[in-house]
C-alpha positions, -999 to 999 in steps of 0.1 A, spaced: -405 -902 873 -433 -922 859 -437 -926 822 -471 -910 822 -457 -878 838 -431 -876 811 -457 -878 783 -478 -852 800 -449 -828 802 -441 -833 765 -477 -826 755 -477 -794 776 -444 -783 760 -457 -789 725 -489 -770 732 -470 -740 746 -447 -739 716 -476 -740 691 -493 -712 711 -462 -690 711 -457 -695 673 -493 -687 665 -494 -655 686 -461 -643 671 -475 -647 636 -508 -630 644 -490 -602 662 -472 -591 630 -505 -577 615 -532 -579 642 -557 -558 622 -556 -580 591 -572 -614 590 -563 -635 560 -587 -663 552 -576 -691 529 -600 -696 501 -624 -724 506 -656 -735 489 -676 -714 513 -652 -685 513 -640 -680 477 -617 -651 466 -638 -627 446 -620 -606 419 -640 -576 406 -637 -574 368 -623 -542 352 -650 -528 329 -640 -517 294 -651 -481 285 -686 -479 271 -707 -450 259 -724 -450 294 -693 -450 316 -666 -434 293 -655 -398 301 -668 -374 274 -640 -356 257 -643 -329 230 -640 -342 194 -607 -336 178 -624 -315 152 -640 -291 176 -629 -255 172 -604 -265 145 -600 -239 117 -606 -256 84 -578 -256 59 -581 -228 33 -596 -237 0 -575 -229 -30 -592 -205 -54 -593 -216 -90 -567 -200 -112 -582 -178 -138 -577 -192 -173 -558 -171 -199 -580 -152 -224 -584 -172 -256 -582 -153 -289 -616 -151 -307 -616 -170 -340 -633 -155 -370 -638 -167 -406 -628 -137 -428 -651 -148 -456 -681 -143 -433 -675 -105 -436 -669 -101 -473 -705 -92 -481 -707 -64 -455 -706 -29 -467 -672 -12 -463 -685 23 -469 -668 44 -443 -686 66 -419 -674 90 -391 -695 95 -360 -712 128 -359 -736 140 -332 -752 173 -321 -771 182 -289 -794 209 -276 -815 216 -246 -853 217 -250 -854 239 -219 -825 264 -216 -821 261 -178 -827 224 -176 -797 202 -184 -818 171 -182 -838 182 -211 -807 177 -233 -814 159 -266 -787 142 -287 -791 138 -324 -769 114 -344 -764 122 -381 -790 103 -401 -764 88 -425 -744 75 -395 -775 60 -380 -780 39 -412 -746 24 -407 -752 18 -370 -786 2 -375 -787 -33 -360 -756 -31 -339 -750 -23 -302 -731 9 -294 -728 35 -267 -730 72 -271 -750 80 -239 -757 57 -210 -794 61 -201 -798 28 -183 -773 36 -155 -778 55 -122 -794 89 -126 -772 120 -128 -741 100 -137 -713 114 -159 -689 92 -178 -655 108 -184 -635 92 -212 -601 100 -227 -586 93 -261 -548 85 -261 -530 81 -293 -506 109 -300 -476 124 -283 -481 130 -246 -472 167 -243 -460 182 -211 -468 151 -191 -505 160 -193 -518 124 -189 -500 119 -155 -514 153 -144 -549 142 -154 -544 110 -134 -533 130 -104 -564 152 -107 -587 121 -110 -570 106 -79 -574 138 -59 -611 138 -67 -616 101 -62 -629 96 -97 -623 67 -121 -624 73 -159 -622 52 -191 -591 55 -213 -592 45 -250 -557 38 -261 -542 32 -296 -516 6 -305 -488 31 -309 -495 46 -275 -493 12 -259 -459 7 -276 -445 42 -269 -459 49 -234 -462 15 -216 -452 32 -183 -481 56 -185 -506 28 -195 -493 7 -166 -500 37 -143 -535 40 -157 -542 3 -149 -525 5 -115 -547 34 -105 -579 14 -113 -591 31 -144 -609 12 -172 -590 7 -205 -605 3 -239 -589 1 -274 -588 25 -303 -573 -1 -326 -543 11 -347 -550 46 -359 -520 45 -381 -527 10 -397 -521 11 -434 -547 -4 -458 -540 -27 -486 -535 2 -510 -511 19 -486 -526 53 -493 -549 55 -464 -546 47 -427 -571 34 -402 -588 2 -392 -616 8 -417 -592 1 -445 -579 -33 -433 -591 -67 -445 -611 -88 -420 -582 -110 -411 -558 -81 -408 -584 -62 -386 -586 -93 -363 -548 -96 -362 -543 -59 -352 -569 -60 -325 -554 -91 -309 -519 -77 -311 -532 -48 -290 -548 -72 -265 -514 -88 -261 -498 -55 -253 -525 -49 -228 -521 -83 -212 -484 -77 -207 -493 -49 -184 -526 -61 -169 -523 -99 -169 -529 -127 -193 -564 -135 -179 -577 -100 -189 -588 -83 -220 -604 -51 -232 -641 -51 -242 -646 -16 -254 -636 -2 -288 -637 34 -300 -631 36 -338 -620 67 -357 -639 58 -388 -660 27 -393 -682 7 -417 -709 -19 -413 -683 -45 -417 -662 -30 -389 -692 -31 -366 -698 -67 -374 -661 -75 -369 -660 -57 -335 -691 -76 -324 -676 -110 -334 -644 -102 -316 -662 -94 -284 -662 -56 -283 -688 -30 -276 -684 1 -298 -683 33 -279 -688 68 -293 -695 100 -274 -722 125 -263 -699 155 -264 -664 166 -272 -647 200 -279 -615 212 -295 -595 205 -263 -564 193 -281 -555 229 -289 -536 242 -259 -545 278 -269 -581 273 -259 -593 296 -231 -594 277 -198 -627 294 -186 -644 287 -220 -633 251 -219 -647 246 -184 -680 264 -193 -684 241 -224 -682 210 -202 -707 225 -177 -731 235 -204 -731 200 -220 -734 179 -188 -765 158 -182 -774 124 -169 -756 96 -188 -734 120 -208 -703 104 -222 -676 130 -224 -647 124 -249 -616 143 -238 -580 143 -249 -550 143 -226 -543 180 -232 -529 207 -209 -562 226 -207 -580 194 -195 -554 187 -169 -560 223 -156 -598 223 -155 -606 187 -146 -606 192 -108 -628 223 -111 -652 205 -134 -656 175 -111 -663 198 -81 -689 218 -101 -707 186 -112 -708 172 -77 -722 204 -64 -750 200 -90 -757 164 -77 -738 144 -103 -716 114 -97 -690 97 -119 -685 62 -132 -665 42 -157 -683 27 -187 -685 -6 -169 -705 12 -142 -679 16 -114 -692 47 -97 -674 74 -77 
């Protein structure tokens, strides 16, 4: 065979081999063409964009629909004892007086024509000081029931009175003496628990410097202050240390006592009407009629925790409401 024939066969064999290899490679993925990067055919990589305000997905703020944490209420501060200078009260008159008042109707059938007259000598002592005997600045046709507590609680009358007030939905004001706080703390606690207003009577058995007479009017200014604060401490043991009484009903009083009460933060309270209700022999119907006949707008009734009052209280409240009256404590909580 000629040399030229051999070379031709070799070239043909090489060409066929290359063709077979190329076809085999392309046949593995005939749908995909891979081009090597060149200057005219570069590989382009799309950049990944960082989130921006324009392309970020909006999500609710973490604070949306979140209940705020409760705000702690400030703790009430304990009541601080008022401080007085005893010498500031040495020049005040200590001449004692006892509240005395009378009343009458200008028109017999019109309870709102009731007139109250304080004894002129008592008025001289009261002149220049704030006090309550009738509340004319409150709502019209409002009655203020008050009770004096200071002596033995006979027959459980106070609790019966509390039950009668509860049944009628009426709040009253109770003036309580030091000895009653000490001897009947459970009853005083019940009065507070049931939402009634408490005032002080001072110490009705306090002995003066001579020891012969009893009552707040016979105490020295510093002793007067000490006794009043000691009663506040008894009250706070039952009602809480951040509370205090602001109403004072004295048995007897002087100009000096009124000045002391004012300096110690008390409003002095007297009465519009009272009757001999501490005597359990009093006729029930007469007692009820006496309250009805002396009822008018703003009247301050002074009652004791007697058996007769526990019996007639519910009937009196019903009668008064039928006549258009409502009831309130002396700090104007109505019912």
